[in-house]
C-alpha positions as a Markdown table, in Angstrom:
| # | Residue | x | y | z |
|---|---|---|---|---|
| 1 | Met | 40.4 | -31.7 | 9.0 |
| 2 | Val | 39.5 | -34.3 | 6.2 |
| 3 | Arg | 36.6 | -32.2 | 5.4 |
| 4 | Gln | 39.2 | -28.8 | 5.4 |
| 5 | Met | 41.5 | -31.1 | 3.1 |
| 6 | Gln | 38.5 | -31.8 | 1.0 |
| 7 | Lys | 37.3 | -28.2 | 0.6 |
| 8 | His | 41.3 | -27.1 | -0.2 |
| 9 | Leu | 41.1 | -29.9 | -2.9 |
| 10 | Thr | 37.7 | -28.9 | -4.4 |
| 11 | Asp | 38.7 | -25.3 | -4.4 |
| 12 | Trp | 42.1 | -26.0 | -5.8 |
| 13 | Arg | 40.8 | -27.9 | -9.0 |
| 14 | His | 38.2 | -25.0 | -9.5 |
| 15 | Thr | 41.0 | -22.8 | -9.8 |
| 16 | Met | 43.1 | -25.0 | -12.1 |
| 17 | Lys | 40.0 | -25.3 | -14.4 |
| 18 | Lys | 39.4 | -21.4 | -14.2 |
| 19 | His | 43.2 | -21.1 | -15.6 |
| 20 | Trp | 42.4 | -23.4 | -18.1 |
| 21 | Val | 39.3 | -21.6 | -19.6 |
| 22 | Asp | 41.5 | -18.1 | -19.3 |
| 23 | Val | 44.1 | -19.2 | -21.3 |
| 24 | Gly | 41.6 | -20.7 | -24.1 |
| 25 | Gly | 41.4 | -23.9 | -23.3 |
| 26 | Glu | 37.8 | -24.3 | -24.5 |
| 27 | Val | 38.8 | -23.2 | -28.1 |
| 28 | Asp | 42.1 | -24.5 | -28.1 |
| 29 | Asn | 43.2 | -27.4 | -25.8 |
| 30 | Glu | 46.2 | -27.7 | -27.4 |
| 31 | Arg | 47.4 | -24.5 | -26.6 |
| 32 | Ala | 46.2 | -24.2 | -23.2 |
| 33 | Lys | 48.5 | -27.3 | -22.5 |
| 34 | Ser | 51.5 | -25.1 | -23.5 |
| 35 | Lys | 50.4 | -22.7 | -20.5 |
| 36 | Pro | 50.2 | -25.0 | -17.2 |
| 37 | Phe | 48.9 | -23.9 | -13.8 |
| 38 | Val | 51.7 | -23.1 | -11.4 |
| 39 | Ser | 53.0 | -26.0 | -9.1 |
| 40 | Ile | 52.0 | -28.6 | -11.5 |
| 41 | Thr | 54.0 | -30.7 | -13.8 |
| 42 | Ser | 53.3 | -30.4 | -17.6 |
| 43 | Ser | 52.3 | -34.0 | -17.8 |
| 44 | Asp | 49.9 | -34.0 | -15.3 |
| 45 | Trp | 48.5 | -30.6 | -16.7 |
| 46 | Ala | 47.9 | -32.1 | -20.2 |
| 47 | Ile | 46.0 | -34.9 | -18.3 |
| 48 | Leu | 43.7 | -32.3 | -16.8 |
| 49 | Cys | 43.3 | -30.5 | -20.2 |
| 50 | Asp | 42.3 | -33.6 | -22.1 |
| 51 | Phe | 40.1 | -34.2 | -19.2 |
| 52 | Trp | 38.1 | -30.9 | -19.5 |
| 53 | Ala | 38.4 | -31.1 | -23.2 |
| 54 | Ser | 36.5 | -34.4 | -23.4 |
| 55 | Asp | 33.1 | -34.8 | -24.9 |
| 56 | Ser | 31.7 | -36.1 | -21.8 |
| 57 | His | 32.8 | -33.7 | -19.4 |
| 58 | Gln | 31.6 | -30.6 | -21.5 |
| 59 | Arg | 28.1 | -32.7 | -22.1 |
| 60 | Ile | 28.2 | -32.4 | -18.1 |
| 61 | Ser | 29.6 | -29.0 | -18.0 |
| 62 | Lys | 26.8 | -27.7 | -20.5 |
| 63 | Lys | 24.2 | -29.1 | -18.3 |
| 64 | Asn | 25.0 | -27.7 | -15.4 |
| 65 | Lys | 25.7 | -24.0 | -17.1 |
| 66 | Glu | 22.0 | -24.6 | -18.2 |
| 67 | Ala | 20.7 | -25.6 | -14.8 |
| 68 | Arg | 22.6 | -22.5 | -13.1 |
| 69 | Ala | 21.3 | -20.1 | -15.4 |
| 70 | Lys | 17.5 | -21.4 | -14.5 |
| 71 | Met | 18.6 | -20.8 | -10.8 |
| 72 | Thr | 17.1 | -17.5 | -10.1 |
| 73 | Ile | 17.6 | -17.6 | -6.7 |
| 74 | Pro | 21.2 | -19.2 | -5.4 |
| 75 | Gly | 21.7 | -21.0 | -2.3 |
| 76 | Gly | 23.7 | -18.5 | -0.5 |
| 77 | His | 25.4 | -20.8 | 1.7 |
| 78 | Gly | 28.3 | -21.9 | 0.0 |
| 79 | Ser | 30.3 | -24.8 | 0.9 |
| 80 | Lys | 28.7 | -24.6 | 4.5 |
| 81 | Ser | 25.5 | -26.3 | 5.0 |
| 82 | Ile | 22.1 | -24.7 | 5.9 |
| 83 | Val | 21.8 | -26.3 | 9.0 |
| 84 | Ala | 25.2 | -25.2 | 10.0 |
| 85 | His | 24.3 | -21.6 | 8.9 |
| 86 | Val | 21.5 | -22.0 | 11.5 |
| 87 | Tyr | 23.6 | -23.0 | 14.4 |
| 88 | Asp | 26.2 | -20.4 | 13.8 |
| 89 | His | 23.5 | -17.6 | 14.5 |
| 90 | Met | 21.9 | -19.1 | 17.4 |
| 91 | Asp | 21.4 | -16.8 | 20.1 |
| 92 | Pro | 24.3 | -17.8 | 22.8 |
| 93 | Ser | 22.3 | -16.3 | 25.9 |
| 94 | Thr | 19.0 | -18.3 | 25.4 |
| 95 | Gly | 19.9 | -20.9 | 23.1 |
| 96 | Gln | 17.3 | -19.9 | 20.7 |
| 97 | Leu | 17.8 | -20.5 | 16.9 |
| 98 | Pro | 16.9 | -17.8 | 14.0 |
| 99 | Ser | 13.6 | -18.2 | 12.3 |
| 100 | Met | 13.5 | -19.4 | 8.7 |
| 101 | Ile | 12.8 | -16.0 | 7.6 |
| 102 | Asp | 15.9 | -14.6 | 9.9 |
| 103 | Thr | 18.2 | -17.5 | 7.9 |
| 104 | Phe | 16.7 | -16.6 | 4.6 |
| 105 | Glu | 18.2 | -13.0 | 5.1 |
| 106 | His | 21.4 | -13.9 | 6.3 |
| 107 | Leu | 22.2 | -16.0 | 3.0 |
| 108 | His | 20.8 | -13.6 | 0.7 |
| 109 | Lys | 21.6 | -10.5 | 1.8 |
| 110 | Lys | 25.1 | -8.2 | 1.5 |
| 111 | Lys | 25.5 | -5.3 | 3.0 |
| 112 | Asp | 21.8 | -4.9 | 4.0 |
| 113 | Lys | 20.6 | -5.3 | 0.3 |
| 114 | Trp | 19.1 | -8.0 | -1.4 |
| 115 | Ile | 21.6 | -9.7 | -3.8 |
| 116 | Ser | 18.5 | -9.9 | -6.5 |
| 117 | Asp | 15.0 | -8.6 | -7.3 |
| 118 | Ala | 14.0 | -12.3 | -7.3 |
| 119 | Val | 15.5 | -12.9 | -3.7 |
| 120 | Ala | 13.1 | -9.9 | -2.7 |
| 121 | Lys | 10.4 | -10.9 | -4.3 |
| 122 | Lys | 10.8 | -14.4 | -2.5 |
| 123 | His | 11.3 | -13.2 | 0.7 |
| 124 | Val | 8.0 | -11.1 | 0.5 |
| 125 | Glu | 5.9 | -14.6 | -0.6 |
| 126 | Leu | 7.9 | -16.4 | 2.5 |
| 127 | Glu | 6.7 | -13.9 | 5.1 |
| 128 | Lys | 3.1 | -14.3 | 3.3 |
| 129 | His | 3.3 | -18.2 | 3.5 |
| 130 | Ile | 4.4 | -18.2 | 7.1 |
| 131 | Cys | 2.2 | -15.8 | 8.2 |
| 132 | Leu | -0.8 | -17.6 | 6.7 |
| 133 | Leu | 1.1 | -20.8 | 8.2 |
| 134 | Glu | 1.1 | -19.4 | 11.8 |
| 135 | Gln | -2.7 | -18.2 | 11.6 |
| 136 | Asn | -3.8 | -21.9 | 10.6 |
| 137 | Ile | -1.7 | -23.3 | 13.4 |
| 138 | Ser | -3.5 | -20.5 | 15.9 |
| 139 | Ser | -6.8 | -21.6 | 14.3 |
| 140 | Ser | -6.1 | -25.3 | 14.7 |
| 141 | Arg | -5.2 | -24.7 | 18.5 |
| 142 | Asp | -8.1 | -22.7 | 19.1 |
| 143 | Met | -10.6 | -25.1 | 17.6 |
| 144 | Ala | -9.0 | -28.0 | 19.4 |
| 145 | Asp | -9.5 | -25.9 | 22.8 |
| 146 | Met | -12.8 | -25.2 | 22.1 |
| 147 | Val | -13.9 | -28.8 | 21.4 |
| 148 | Tyr | -12.1 | -29.5 | 24.6 |
| 149 | Glu | -14.4 | -26.8 | 26.3 |
| 150 | Leu | -17.3 | -28.2 | 24.5 |
| 151 | Lys | -16.7 | -31.5 | 26.0 |
| 152 | Gln | -16.7 | -30.1 | 29.4 |
| 153 | Leu | -20.0 | -28.3 | 28.9 |
| 154 | Phe | -21.5 | -31.3 | 27.7 |
| 155 | Ala | -20.3 | -33.0 | 30.7 |
| 156 | Ala | -21.2 | -29.8 | 33.1 |
| 157 | Leu | -25.0 | -29.7 | 31.6 |
| 158 | Asp | -25.4 | -33.5 | 31.9 |
| 159 | Ala | -24.6 | -33.2 | 35.5 |
| 160 | Arg | -26.4 | -30.1 | 36.0 |
| 161 | Asp | -23.6 | -28.1 | 37.6 |
| 162 | Ile | -24.6 | -24.5 | 36.6 |
| 163 | Arg | -21.4 | -23.1 | 38.1 |
| 164 | Leu | -19.3 | -24.5 | 35.3 |
| 165 | Val | -21.9 | -23.9 | 32.8 |
| 166 | Lys | -21.7 | -20.2 | 32.7 |
| 167 | Pro | -18.1 | -19.9 | 32.4 |
| 168 | Leu | -17.4 | -22.8 | 30.0 |
| 169 | Ala | -20.3 | -21.3 | 27.6 |
| 170 | Lys | -19.0 | -17.8 | 27.6 |
| 171 | Arg | -15.1 | -19.1 | 26.8 |
| 172 | Val | -16.6 | -21.2 | 24.1 |
| 173 | Gln | -18.3 | -18.0 | 22.9 |
| 174 | Ser | -15.3 | -15.8 | 23.0 |
| 175 | Arg | -13.7 | -18.0 | 20.8 |
| 176 | Lys | -16.6 | -18.0 | 18.0 |
| 177 | Pro | -19.4 | -15.6 | 18.9 |
| 178 | Arg | -21.6 | -17.2 | 16.3 |
| 179 | Met | -21.6 | -20.1 | 18.6 |
| 180 | Lys | -24.3 | -17.8 | 20.6 |
| 181 | Gly | -27.1 | -19.3 | 19.0 |
| 182 | Phe | -26.2 | -23.1 | 19.1 |
| 183 | Leu | -25.3 | -22.7 | 22.8 |
| 184 | Asn | -28.8 | -21.4 | 23.7 |
| 185 | Gln | -30.4 | -23.8 | 22.1 |
| 186 | Leu | -27.9 | -26.4 | 23.6 |
| 187 | Phe | -29.2 | -24.9 | 27.4 |
| 188 | His | -33.0 | -24.7 | 26.5 |
| 189 | Lys | -33.1 | -28.3 | 25.6 |
| 190 | His | -31.3 | -29.1 | 29.0 |
| 191 | Ser | -32.9 | -26.9 | 30.6 |
| 192 | Thr | -36.6 | -28.1 | 29.7 |
| 193 | Ala | -35.3 | -31.9 | 29.9 |
| 194 | Gln | -36.1 | -33.8 | 32.9 |
| 195 | Asp | -34.0 | -36.6 | 34.7 |
| 196 | Gly | -36.3 | -37.9 | 37.3 |
| 197 | Lys | -35.8 | -35.2 | 40.3 |
| 198 | Ala | -33.1 | -32.7 | 38.8 |
| 199 | Lys | -34.1 | -30.0 | 36.3 |
| 200 | Val | -31.9 | -26.7 | 35.6 |
| 201 | Lys | -33.8 | -23.7 | 36.8 |
| 202 | Glu | -31.5 | -21.1 | 35.3 |
| 203 | Asp | -32.8 | -19.2 | 32.3 |
| 204 | Cys | -31.9 | -20.9 | 29.0 |
| 205 | His | -30.5 | -17.5 | 27.6 |
| 206 | Ile | -27.5 | -17.3 | 30.1 |
| 207 | Leu | -25.0 | -15.6 | 27.5 |
């Protein structure tokens, strides 16, 4: 309720200032005072006109205009936060939230068209960035899995458990085909090493 009232007040102030601009307040403030906004007294309107025409407010207004002019991609979310937009488009059956790309499209498309060429270009850049990020994440997971399997392979070799060596070696090689030479050297080293009584009898080139 409080947030709704705050929004209503903000919209009302914006509408009043727009009226002040429309009646020429930026050029002739005294003339704008003679044309008050509806449902507001002349004395209150005069106070608002003097505030908008003041040097301090004009400096702030000028800076804000310059900042908006540099903003090639508007937020698109309005008074509602981006998080609120995300939860509004959550899949009700699965509870899954929309992706970052889906949210970007929702905020920057109108009638299935991008609101500007700059936004369309940024969308392409985002898709490429996310694709690269997903590839890096996938590569990191594959590397972590391969390191874990290598540790298991070393343990199997030390234990002379050839039943585990072969499948582990094939899984490692399937992730990184260039590992074949390294694995064969590793198998050769372990197959020729003596540990008292035990010796790996399998051919070192088992891949």
